[in-house]
N, CA and C atoms as an extended XYZ file, in Angstrom:
522
Properties=species:S:1:pos:R:3:atomname:S:1:resname:S:1:resid:I:1 pbc="F F F"
N         0.815       -1.203        0.000 N   MET     1
C         0.000        0.000        0.000 CA  MET     1
C         0.856        1.264        0.000 C   MET     1
N         1.795        1.320        0.945 N   LYS     2
C         2.627        2.506        1.047 CA  LYS     2
C         3.482        2.684       -0.211 C   LYS     2
N         3.957        1.581       -0.766 N   THR     3
C         4.754        1.647       -1.989 CA  THR     3
C         3.931        2.211       -3.141 C   THR     3
N         2.664        1.801       -3.267 N   ASP     4
C         1.795        2.336       -4.318 CA  ASP     4
C         1.609        3.834       -4.157 C   ASP     4
N         1.436        4.275       -2.924 N   HIS     5
C         1.245        5.700       -2.643 CA  HIS     5
C         2.500        6.483       -3.048 C   HIS     5
N         3.685        5.984       -2.685 N   LEU     6
C         4.934        6.651       -3.052 CA  LEU     6
C         5.132        6.649       -4.557 C   LEU     6
N         4.778        5.548       -5.202 N   LEU     7
C         4.910        5.462       -6.644 CA  LEU     7
C         4.001        6.473       -7.336 C   LEU     7
N         2.777        6.615       -6.827 N   GLN     8
C         1.862        7.598       -7.398 CA  GLN     8
C         2.444        9.004       -7.270 C   GLN     8
N         3.060        9.308       -6.116 N   HIS     9
C         3.689       10.620       -5.946 CA  HIS     9
C         4.838       10.805       -6.927 C   HIS     9
N         5.651        9.763       -7.103 N   ALA    10
C         6.777        9.847       -8.028 CA  ALA    10
C         6.289       10.022       -9.460 C   ALA    10
N         5.242        9.306       -9.835 N   VAL    11
C         4.689        9.434      -11.184 CA  VAL    11
C         4.140       10.842      -11.389 C   VAL    11
N         3.401       11.358      -10.403 N   PHE    12
C         2.872       12.721      -10.502 CA  PHE    12
C         4.009       13.729      -10.608 C   PHE    12
N         5.018       13.587       -9.746 N   ARG    13
C         6.142       14.529       -9.733 CA  ARG    13
C         6.877       14.496      -11.079 C   ARG    13
N         7.141       13.303      -11.590 N   ASN    14
C         7.848       13.200      -12.866 CA  ASN    14
C         7.012       13.752      -14.021 C   ASN    14
N         5.716       13.469      -14.007 N   THR    15
C         4.824       14.005      -15.043 CA  THR    15
C         4.767       15.526      -14.968 C   THR    15
N         4.673       16.059      -13.761 N   ALA    16
C         4.643       17.509      -13.584 CA  ALA    16
C         5.955       18.135      -14.054 C   ALA    16
N         7.080       17.527      -13.702 N   LEU    17
C         8.377       18.069      -14.107 CA  LEU    17
C         8.523       18.047      -15.624 C   LEU    17
N         8.167       16.942      -16.249 N   ILE    18
C         8.258       16.863      -17.713 CA  ILE    18
C         7.348       17.907      -18.356 C   ILE    18
N         6.163       18.094      -17.814 N   SER    19
C         5.236       19.102      -18.348 CA  SER    19
C         5.820       20.504      -18.219 C   SER    19
N         6.431       20.788      -17.082 N   ILE    20
C         7.043       22.109      -16.872 CA  ILE    20
C         8.204       22.315      -17.838 C   ILE    20
N         9.026       21.294      -18.021 N   LEU    21
C        10.159       21.413      -18.944 CA  LEU    21
C         9.686       21.587      -20.388 C   LEU    21
N         8.619       20.893      -20.765 N   LEU    22
C         8.053       21.075      -22.112 CA  LEU    22
C         7.465       22.470      -22.280 C   LEU    22
N         6.811       22.975      -21.241 N   LEU    23
C         6.295       24.350      -21.273 CA  LEU    23
C         7.446       25.329      -21.431 C   LEU    23
N         8.508       25.130      -20.640 N   ALA    24
C         9.678       26.011      -20.727 CA  ALA    24
C        10.272       25.987      -22.133 C   ALA    24
N        10.405       24.798      -22.696 N   ALA    25
C        10.961       24.680      -24.055 CA  ALA    25
C        10.050       25.361      -25.072 C   ALA    25
N         8.751       25.128      -24.965 N   GLY    26
C         7.813       25.736      -25.912 CA  GLY    26
C         7.841       27.251      -25.877 C   GLY    26
N         7.882       27.821      -24.676 N   LEU    27
C         7.917       29.282      -24.559 CA  LEU    27
C         9.206       29.860      -25.131 C   LEU    27
N        10.299       29.142      -24.971 N   ARG    28
C        11.587       29.632      -25.449 CA  ARG    28
C        11.774       29.406      -26.957 C   ARG    28
N        11.105       28.405      -27.489 N   LEU    29
C        11.207       28.125      -28.922 CA  LEU    29
C        10.241       28.958      -29.766 C   LEU    29
N         9.230       29.516      -29.125 N   TRP    30
C         8.213       30.280      -29.839 CA  TRP    30
C         8.858       31.413      -30.637 C   TRP    30
N         8.704       31.414      -31.932 N   ASP    31
C         9.208       32.452      -32.830 CA  ASP    31
C        10.720       32.657      -32.695 C   ASP    31
N        11.447       31.576      -32.480 N   LEU    32
C        12.888       31.657      -32.218 CA  LEU    32
C        13.652       32.305      -33.366 C   LEU    32
N        13.309       31.992      -34.578 N   GLY    33
C        14.026       32.556      -35.718 CA  GLY    33
C        13.375       33.794      -36.287 C   GLY    33
N        12.268       34.233      -35.670 N   GLY    34
C        11.497       35.354      -36.211 CA  GLY    34
C        12.214       36.685      -36.212 C   GLY    34
N        12.451       37.246      -35.047 N   PRO    35
C        13.069       38.579      -35.049 CA  PRO    35
C        14.543       38.498      -35.438 C   PRO    35
N        15.032       39.543      -36.110 N   GLY    36
C        16.443       39.571      -36.482 CA  GLY    36
C        17.327       39.782      -35.255 C   GLY    36
N        18.613       39.592      -35.475 N   PHE    37
C        19.558       39.797      -34.378 CA  PHE    37
C        19.518       41.226      -33.881 C   PHE    37
N        19.671       41.425      -32.606 N   TRP    38
C        19.896       42.748      -32.059 CA  TRP    38
C        21.392       42.888      -31.824 C   TRP    38
N        21.866       44.059      -31.479 N   HIS    39
C        23.286       44.401      -31.452 CA  HIS    39
C        24.142       43.400      -30.680 C   HIS    39
N        23.776       43.060      -29.452 N   ASP    40
C        24.599       42.156      -28.644 CA  ASP    40
C        24.649       40.751      -29.226 C   ASP    40
N        23.542       40.292      -29.812 N   GLU    41
C        23.554       38.983      -30.462 CA  GLU    41
C        24.502       39.004      -31.668 C   GLU    41
N        24.509       40.115      -32.387 N   ALA    42
C        25.402       40.241      -33.539 CA  ALA    42
C        26.863       40.174      -33.096 C   ALA    42
N        27.161       40.731      -31.931 N   ILE    43
C        28.528       40.649      -31.399 CA  ILE    43
C        28.876       39.204      -31.071 C   ILE    43
N        27.955       38.493      -30.413 N   SER    44
C        28.203       37.073      -30.120 CA  SER    44
C        28.446       36.303      -31.404 C   SER    44
N        27.624       36.568      -32.424 N   PHE    45
C        27.789       35.896      -33.713 CA  PHE    45
C        29.135       36.240      -34.335 C   PHE    45
N        29.480       37.532      -34.354 N   ASP    46
C        30.746       37.962      -34.959 CA  ASP    46
C        31.935       37.303      -34.270 C   ASP    46
N        31.927       37.273      -32.954 N   GLN    47
C        33.047       36.678      -32.223 CA  GLN    47
C        33.128       35.166      -32.459 C   GLN    47
N        31.976       34.510      -32.561 N   SER    48
C        31.950       33.050      -32.685 CA  SER    48
C        32.105       32.564      -34.114 C   SER    48
N        31.993       33.438      -35.075 N   ASN    49
C        32.074       33.048      -36.483 CA  ASN    49
C        33.475       33.303      -37.048 C   ASN    49
N        34.480       33.076      -36.236 N   ARG    50
C        35.877       33.231      -36.622 CA  ARG    50
C        36.578       31.887      -36.469 C   ARG    50
N        37.856       31.872      -36.708 N   SER    51
C        38.616       30.668      -36.374 CA  SER    51
C        38.527       30.483      -34.853 C   SER    51
N        38.831       29.293      -34.388 N   PHE    52
C        38.725       29.044      -32.943 CA  PHE    52
C        39.626       30.003      -32.171 C   PHE    52
N        40.864       30.160      -32.595 N   LEU    53
C        41.778       31.074      -31.914 CA  LEU    53
C        41.285       32.515      -32.018 C   LEU    53
N        40.784       32.887      -33.201 N   GLY    54
C        40.238       34.243      -33.363 CA  GLY    54
C        39.061       34.488      -32.441 C   GLY    54
N        38.219       33.462      -32.263 N   MET    55
C        37.079       33.582      -31.346 CA  MET    55
C        37.562       33.764      -29.912 C   MET    55
N        38.551       32.976      -29.495 N   ILE    56
C        39.085       33.097      -28.132 CA  ILE    56
C        39.698       34.475      -27.927 C   ILE    56
N        40.452       34.968      -28.895 N   LEU    57
C        41.070       36.292      -28.772 CA  LEU    57
C        40.018       37.398      -28.734 C   LEU    57
N        38.978       37.276      -29.556 N   ALA    58
C        37.911       38.289      -29.544 CA  ALA    58
C        37.160       38.267      -28.223 C   ALA    58
N        36.911       37.087      -27.695 N   THR    59
C        36.199       36.969      -26.421 CA  THR    59
C        37.048       37.489      -25.271 C   THR    59
N        38.368       37.353      -25.392 N   ALA    60
C        39.268       37.811      -24.322 CA  ALA    60
C        39.170       39.317      -24.106 C   ALA    60
N        38.751       40.055      -25.122 N   THR    61
C        38.621       41.505      -24.965 CA  THR    61
C        37.217       41.911      -24.516 C   THR    61
N        36.329       40.927      -24.363 N   ASP    62
C        34.952       41.214      -23.945 CA  ASP    62
C        34.852       41.101      -22.427 C   ASP    62
N        33.647       41.289      -21.898 N   ASN    63
C        33.472       41.315      -20.445 CA  ASN    63
C        32.856       40.044      -19.874 C   ASN    63
N        32.906       38.928      -20.596 N   TYR    64
C        32.376       37.679      -20.068 CA  TYR    64
C        33.270       36.521      -20.509 C   TYR    64
N        33.245       35.423      -19.750 N   PRO    65
C        34.096       34.263      -20.082 CA  PRO    65
C        33.715       33.642      -21.421 C   PRO    65
N        34.598       32.829      -22.008 N   PRO    66
C        34.420       32.370      -23.383 CA  PRO    66
C        33.510       31.157      -23.578 C   PRO    66
N        32.998       30.521      -22.533 N   LEU    67
C        32.266       29.274      -22.720 CA  LEU    67
C        31.086       29.423      -23.676 C   LEU    67
N        30.325       30.490      -23.568 N   HIS    68
C        29.178       30.675      -24.462 CA  HIS    68
C        29.631       30.759      -25.917 C   HIS    68
N        30.688       31.523      -26.171 N   ASN    69
C        31.168       31.637      -27.553 CA  ASN    69
C        31.766       30.332      -28.056 C   ASN    69
N        32.357       29.540      -27.179 N   ILE    70
C        32.861       28.229      -27.586 CA  ILE    70
C        31.689       27.348      -28.022 C   ILE    70
N        30.616       27.378      -27.242 N   ILE    71
C        29.419       26.606      -27.610 CA  ILE    71
C        28.863       27.106      -28.941 C   ILE    71
N        28.792       28.434      -29.124 N   LEU    72
C        28.304       28.979      -30.399 CA  LEU    72
C        29.234       28.609      -31.550 C   LEU    72
N        30.535       28.605      -31.324 N   TRP    73
C        31.487       28.255      -32.369 CA  TRP    73
C        31.205       26.849      -32.896 C   TRP    73
N        31.020       25.894      -31.961 N   PHE    74
C        30.699       24.525      -32.378 CA  PHE    74
C        29.325       24.455      -33.044 C   PHE    74
N        28.367       25.210      -32.531 N   THR    75
C        27.025       25.233      -33.119 CA  THR    75
C        27.078       25.716      -34.568 C   THR    75
N        27.840       26.781      -34.803 N   ILE    76
C        27.981       27.321      -36.163 CA  ILE    76
C        28.623       26.285      -37.089 C   ILE    76
N        29.665       25.633      -36.612 N   LYS    77
C        30.363       24.642      -37.439 CA  LYS    77
C        29.458       23.455      -37.776 C   LYS    77
N        28.595       23.071      -36.837 N   LEU    78
C        27.745       21.893      -37.047 CA  LEU    78
C        26.433       22.196      -37.780 C   LEU    78
N        25.833       23.374      -37.493 N   PHE    79
C        24.457       23.595      -37.951 CA  PHE    79
C        24.238       24.863      -38.774 C   PHE    79
N        25.214       25.740      -38.896 N   GLY    80
C        25.030       26.943      -39.694 CA  GLY    80
C        24.827       28.192      -38.858 C   GLY    80
N        24.326       29.235      -39.511 N   THR    81
C        24.311       30.555      -38.882 CA  THR    81
C        22.933       31.229      -38.833 C   THR    81
N        21.866       30.479      -38.960 N   SER    82
C        20.542       31.123      -38.892 CA  SER    82
C        20.284       31.602      -37.460 C   SER    82
N        19.362       32.543      -37.325 N   GLU    83
C        19.013       33.056      -35.997 CA  GLU    83
C        18.544       31.935      -35.075 C   GLU    83
N        17.698       31.056      -35.593 N   ALA    84
C        17.175       29.965      -34.769 CA  ALA    84
C        18.296       29.036      -34.302 C   ALA    84
N        19.229       28.725      -35.191 N   VAL    85
C        20.344       27.846      -34.819 CA  VAL    85
C        21.206       28.503      -33.755 C   VAL    85
N        21.527       29.777      -33.938 N   LEU    86
C        22.394       30.462      -32.980 CA  LEU    86
C        21.721       30.684      -31.626 C   LEU    86
N        20.416       30.731      -31.607 N   ARG    87
C        19.699       30.915      -30.342 CA  ARG    87
C        19.381       29.590      -29.647 C   ARG    87
N        19.474       28.492      -30.367 N   SER    88
C        19.087       27.202      -29.791 CA  SER    88
C        19.922       26.767      -28.589 C   SER    88
N        21.232       27.033      -28.520 N   PRO    89
C        21.940       26.676      -27.283 CA  PRO    89
C        21.385       27.410      -26.058 C   PRO    89
N        20.969       28.649      -26.238 N   SER    90
C        20.383       29.400      -25.124 CA  SER    90
C        19.060       28.785      -24.692 C   SER    90
N        18.291       28.294      -25.658 N   VAL    91
C        17.044       27.606      -25.321 CA  VAL    91
C        17.349       26.384      -24.457 C   VAL    91
N        18.291       25.572      -24.915 N   ALA    92
C        18.646       24.356      -24.171 CA  ALA    92
C        19.156       24.698      -22.774 C   ALA    92
N        19.987       25.726      -22.670 N   MET    93
C        20.515       26.118      -21.355 CA  MET    93
C        19.425       26.721      -20.477 C   MET    93
N        18.480       27.429      -21.077 N   GLY    94
C        17.365       27.975      -20.309 CA  GLY    94
C        16.508       26.867      -19.720 C   GLY    94
N        16.210       25.850      -20.522 N   VAL    95
C        15.425       24.708      -20.035 CA  VAL    95
C        16.231       23.938      -18.982 C   VAL    95
N        17.531       23.792      -19.194 N   ALA    96
C        18.371       23.129      -18.193 CA  ALA    96
C        18.379       23.919      -16.882 C   ALA    96
N        18.345       25.244      -16.964 N   GLY    97
C        18.257       26.069      -15.758 CA  GLY    97
C        16.970       25.803      -14.994 C   GLY    97
N        15.877       25.610      -15.712 N   VAL    98
C        14.596       25.266      -15.083 CA  VAL    98
C        14.729       23.920      -14.363 C   VAL    98
N        15.401       22.966      -14.999 N   TYR    99
C        15.615       21.659      -14.364 CA  TYR    99
C        16.492       21.789      -13.109 C   TYR    99
N        17.558       22.577      -13.199 N   PHE   100
C        18.446       22.721      -12.043 CA  PHE   100
C        17.760       23.427      -10.876 C   PHE   100
N        16.868       24.378      -11.150 N   ILE   101
C        16.174       25.012      -10.028 CA  ILE   101
C        15.200       24.029       -9.385 C   ILE   101
N        14.647       23.107      -10.190 N   TYR   102
C        13.831       22.031       -9.619 CA  TYR   102
C        14.691       21.171       -8.690 C   TYR   102
N        15.867       20.765       -9.174 N   LYS   103
C        16.751       19.932       -8.361 CA  LYS   103
C        17.163       20.650       -7.076 C   LYS   103
N        17.465       21.926       -7.189 N   LEU   104
C        17.886       22.704       -6.019 CA  LEU   104
C        16.750       22.841       -5.015 C   LEU   104
N        15.570       23.212       -5.474 N   GLY   105
C        14.417       23.340       -4.580 CA  GLY   105
C        14.061       22.026       -3.917 C   GLY   105
N        14.173       20.923       -4.664 N   SER   106
C        13.884       19.598       -4.108 CA  SER   106
C        14.918       19.186       -3.073 C   SER   106
N        16.154       19.543       -3.300 N   LEU   107
C        17.224       19.177       -2.378 CA  LEU   107
C        17.156       19.973       -1.078 C   LEU   107
N        16.916       21.265       -1.198 N   VAL   108
C        16.936       22.135       -0.018 CA  VAL   108
C        15.620       22.080        0.743 C   VAL   108
N        14.481       21.995        0.020 N   TRP   109
C        13.189       21.974        0.676 CA  TRP   109
C        12.454       20.666        0.370 C   TRP   109
N        11.549       20.694       -0.595 N   THR   110
C        10.769       19.503       -0.936 CA  THR   110
C        10.627       19.422       -2.459 C   THR   110
N        10.277       18.258       -2.989 N   PRO   111
C        10.022       18.176       -4.435 CA  PRO   111
C         8.919       19.136       -4.891 C   PRO   111
N         7.919       19.358       -4.046 N   GLY   112
C         6.869       20.321       -4.395 CA  GLY   112
C         7.425       21.726       -4.539 C   GLY   112
N         8.344       22.095       -3.657 N   THR   113
C         8.999       23.395       -3.762 CA  THR   113
C         9.811       23.466       -5.048 C   THR   113
N        10.501       22.381       -5.368 N   GLY   114
C        11.267       22.334       -6.608 CA  GLY   114
C        10.382       22.522       -7.830 C   GLY   114
N         9.218       21.865       -7.830 N   LEU   115
C         8.285       22.023       -8.954 CA  LEU   115
C         7.776       23.457       -9.053 C   LEU   115
N         7.439       24.051       -7.902 N   ALA   116
C         6.953       25.442       -7.912 CA  ALA   116
C         8.027       26.381       -8.436 C   ALA   116
N         9.267       26.195       -7.982 N   ALA   117
C        10.369       27.042       -8.446 CA  ALA   117
C        10.594       26.856       -9.946 C   ALA   117
N        10.535       25.610      -10.414 N   ALA   118
C        10.722       25.338      -11.840 CA  ALA   118
C         9.616       25.992      -12.670 C   ALA   118
N         8.387       25.897      -12.193 N   LEU   119
C         7.276       26.526      -12.919 CA  LEU   119
C         7.460       28.041      -12.977 C   LEU   119
N         7.830       28.632      -11.855 N   LEU   120
C         8.034       30.089      -11.842 CA  LEU   120
C         9.147       30.509      -12.794 C   LEU   120
N        10.283       29.797      -12.772 N   LEU   121
C        11.370       30.165      -13.674 CA  LEU   121
C        10.993       29.910      -15.132 C   LEU   121
N        10.235       28.852      -15.383 N   SER   122
C         9.842       28.572      -16.767 CA  SER   122
C         8.957       29.677      -17.329 C   SER   122
N         8.206       30.364      -16.457 N   LEU   123
C         7.293       31.427      -16.888 CA  LEU   123
C         7.868       32.837      -16.749 C   LEU   123
N         8.990       32.982      -16.057 N   LEU   124
C         9.564       34.308      -15.802 CA  LEU   124
C         9.894       34.999      -17.122 C   LEU   124
N         9.238       36.119      -17.429 N   PRO   125
C         9.428       36.743      -18.751 CA  PRO   125
C        10.886       37.060      -19.082 C   PRO   125
N        11.641       37.555      -18.120 N   MET   126
C        13.036       37.895      -18.408 CA  MET   126
C        13.844       36.641      -18.749 C   MET   126
N        13.582       35.541      -18.051 N   HIS   127
C        14.314       34.309      -18.345 CA  HIS   127
C        13.892       33.740      -19.693 C   HIS   127
N        12.603       33.818      -19.997 N   VAL   128
C        12.128       33.352      -21.306 CA  VAL   128
C        12.796       34.170      -22.413 C   VAL   128
N        12.812       35.484      -22.261 N   GLU   129
C        13.402       36.351      -23.276 CA  GLU   129
C        14.896       36.072      -23.448 C   GLU   129
N        15.630       36.018      -22.340 N   HIS   130
C        17.076       35.791      -22.439 CA  HIS   130
C        17.403       34.398      -22.957 C   HIS   130
N        16.517       33.434      -22.693 N   SER   131
C        16.734       32.071      -23.182 CA  SER   131
C        16.374       31.931      -24.657 C   SER   131
N        15.942       33.013      -25.267 N   SER   132
C        15.599       33.013      -26.690 CA  SER   132
C        16.541       33.913      -27.477 C   SER   132
N        17.681       34.259      -26.872 N   GLU   133
C        18.659       35.137      -27.517 CA  GLU   133
C        20.020       34.457      -27.561 C   GLU   133
N        20.814       34.796      -28.542 N   ALA   134
C        22.156       34.235      -28.682 CA  ALA   134
C        23.123       35.000      -27.774 C   ALA   134
N        22.884       34.894      -26.475 N   ARG   135
C        23.722       35.564      -25.470 CA  ARG   135
C        24.008       34.600      -24.329 C   ARG   135
N        24.868       34.998      -23.418 N   MET   136
C        25.366       34.105      -22.385 CA  MET   136
C        24.508       34.025      -21.132 C   MET   136
N        23.441       34.771      -21.022 N   TYR   137
C        22.682       34.853      -19.775 CA  TYR   137
C        22.073       33.525      -19.315 C   TYR   137
N        21.447       32.741      -20.180 N   PRO   138
C        20.931       31.453      -19.693 CA  PRO   138
C        22.047       30.492      -19.275 C   PRO   138
N        23.207       30.594      -19.911 N   LEU   139
C        24.361       29.790      -19.492 CA  LEU   139
C        24.764       30.169      -18.072 C   LEU   139
N        24.775       31.459      -17.780 N   LEU   140
C        25.129       31.916      -16.437 CA  LEU   140
C        24.132       31.407      -15.397 C   LEU   140
N        22.841       31.501      -15.709 N   VAL   141
C        21.813       31.011      -14.784 CA  VAL   141
C        21.952       29.506      -14.591 C   VAL   141
N        22.099       28.773      -15.688 N   MET   142
C        22.197       27.318      -15.614 CA  MET   142
C        23.416       26.880      -14.806 C   MET   142
N        24.574       27.445      -15.101 N   THR   143
C        25.780       27.015      -14.399 CA  THR   143
C        25.770       27.444      -12.934 C   THR   143
N        25.198       28.593      -12.639 N   THR   144
C        25.117       29.032      -11.242 CA  THR   144
C        24.203       28.113      -10.449 C   THR   144
N        23.019       27.828      -10.980 N   LEU   145
C        22.111       26.913      -10.294 CA  LEU   145
C        22.716       25.516      -10.194 C   LEU   145
N        23.380       25.069      -11.256 N   GLY   146
C        24.036       23.766      -11.232 CA  GLY   146
C        25.139       23.711      -10.190 C   GLY   146
N        25.904       24.793      -10.074 N   PHE   147
C        26.970       24.846       -9.077 CA  PHE   147
C        26.405       24.803       -7.656 C   PHE   147
N        25.376       25.595       -7.393 N   ILE   148
C        24.782       25.607       -6.050 CA  ILE   148
C        24.210       24.237       -5.720 C   ILE   148
N        23.474       23.639       -6.668 N   TRP   149
C        22.915       22.314       -6.426 CA  TRP   149
C        24.021       21.291       -6.189 C   TRP   149
N        25.048       21.293       -7.058 N   ALA   150
C        26.123       20.305       -6.934 CA  ALA   150
C        26.889       20.468       -5.625 C   ALA   150
N        27.112       21.700       -5.214 N   THR   151
C        27.827       21.937       -3.960 CA  THR   151
C        27.018       21.445       -2.767 C   THR   151
N        25.734       21.772       -2.731 N   LEU   152
C        24.890       21.324       -1.618 CA  LEU   152
C        24.702       19.810       -1.645 C   LEU   152
N        24.561       19.250       -2.826 N   TYR   153
C        24.425       17.796       -2.945 CA  TYR   153
C        25.700       17.111       -2.455 C   TYR   153
N        26.840       17.641       -2.840 N   SER   154
C        28.122       17.082       -2.415 CA  SER   154
C        28.280       17.175       -0.899 C   SER   154
N        27.784       18.250       -0.328 N   TRP   155
C        27.857       18.442        1.112 CA  TRP   155
C        26.934       17.466        1.842 C   TRP   155
N        25.728       17.267        1.290 N   LYS   156
C        24.759       16.365        1.919 CA  LYS   156
C        25.070       14.893        1.669 C   LYS   156
N        25.628       14.576        0.519 N   SER   157
C        25.936       13.190        0.142 CA  SER   157
C        27.361       13.119       -0.391 C   SER   157
N        28.352       13.228        0.504 N   PRO   158
C        29.740       13.283        0.027 CA  PRO   158
C        30.169       12.014       -0.711 C   PRO   158
N        30.770       12.218       -1.852 N   SER   159
C        31.355       11.124       -2.628 CA  SER   159
C        32.338       11.746       -3.614 C   SER   159
N        33.186       10.920       -4.194 N   LYS   160
C        34.129       11.427       -5.190 CA  LYS   160
C        33.384       11.997       -6.388 C   LYS   160
N        32.309       11.307       -6.801 N   GLN   161
C        31.550       11.745       -7.976 CA  GLN   161
C        30.860       13.087       -7.721 C   GLN   161
N        30.229       13.243       -6.546 N   SER   162
C        29.524       14.499       -6.274 CA  SER   162
C        30.517       15.648       -6.123 C   SER   162
N        31.678       15.375       -5.528 N   SER   163
C        32.703       16.415       -5.403 CA  SER   163
C        33.256       16.805       -6.769 C   SER   163
N        33.463       15.829       -7.640 N   LEU   164
C        33.944       16.101       -8.989 CA  LEU   164
C        32.929       16.938       -9.760 C   LEU   164
N        31.641       16.575       -9.664 N   PHE   165
C        30.596       17.335      -10.351 CA  PHE   165
C        30.554       18.772       -9.825 C   PHE   165
N        30.671       18.962       -8.510 N   ALA   166
C        30.670       20.306       -7.928 CA  ALA   166
C        31.866       21.109       -8.460 C   ALA   166
N        33.018       20.456       -8.565 N   GLY   167
C        34.203       21.137       -9.085 CA  GLY   167
C        34.048       21.549      -10.538 C   GLY   167
N        33.499       20.659      -11.351 N   ILE   168
C        33.259       20.987      -12.763 CA  ILE   168
C        32.245       22.120      -12.875 C   ILE   168
N        31.194       22.051      -12.074 N   ALA   169
C        30.176       23.105      -12.096 CA  ALA   169
C        30.777       24.447      -11.679 C   ALA   169
N        31.663       24.449      -10.694 N   ALA   170
C        32.306       25.685      -10.252 CA  ALA   170
C        33.155       26.260      -11.380 C   ALA   170
N        33.857       25.411      -12.096 N   TYR   171
C        34.715       25.879      -13.184 CA  TYR   171
C        33.890       26.517      -14.303 C   TYR   171
N        32.711       25.962      -14.595 N   THR   172
C        31.901       26.510      -15.684 CA  THR   172
C        31.331       27.873      -15.332 C   THR   172
N        31.109       28.131      -14.038 N   VAL   173
C        30.581       29.434      -13.625 CA  VAL   173
C        31.620       30.512      -13.853 C   VAL   173
N        32.892       30.155      -13.713 N   LEU   174
C        33.963       31.115      -13.911 CA  LEU   174
C        33.986       31.544      -15.344 C   LEU   174
C-alpha cells in the first residue's frame, strides 16, 4: 500500500516536471528565428564566427568568459548561422536552468517546492526572453544553479563523484 502511494507521488512529480520542462521549451522556442539579431547577439555571432583562436582572442577583450562563444562556435560549425540555430543553445541552457532550479528546490526543501520554483522560472518573462537570444545569460543562470545544487548535494551526500561534479560546475561558472 505505502509503496503504491509513493509510486503515485513519483509518477505525478515526474509528469509535472516533464510538463514544466516542455512548457519552458515551448515558450523559449516560440518564434525563435522570427526577429532579427539585435546588437549584442550580432557581437556574439561575430566573435563566434571566426577561427577558434580568433574567437578566443575576440572573447578575451569582452566582459564575459568564453564558454558561451565556444558553444556557439561549435554550433555554427555543425548547424550553420541562422538566428534559430544560434539561439538554440540558449534555449537548451534555459530549459536546463529550469531543471536545475527544480533539483535545487527539491534538495533544499521539498520536491513540491522544486516544482513550484521550476514553474516560476519557466514562466519568468526575463528568463524566457534571455533564453531566446544568442547571449550568455541562460548559461550563467544554468551554471550558477548547477553549481549551487552540486555543492549542496556534495555536502549532503559526500562522494568522489559528487565532489567532482561540484568542481566541474564551479569551473563553468567562472
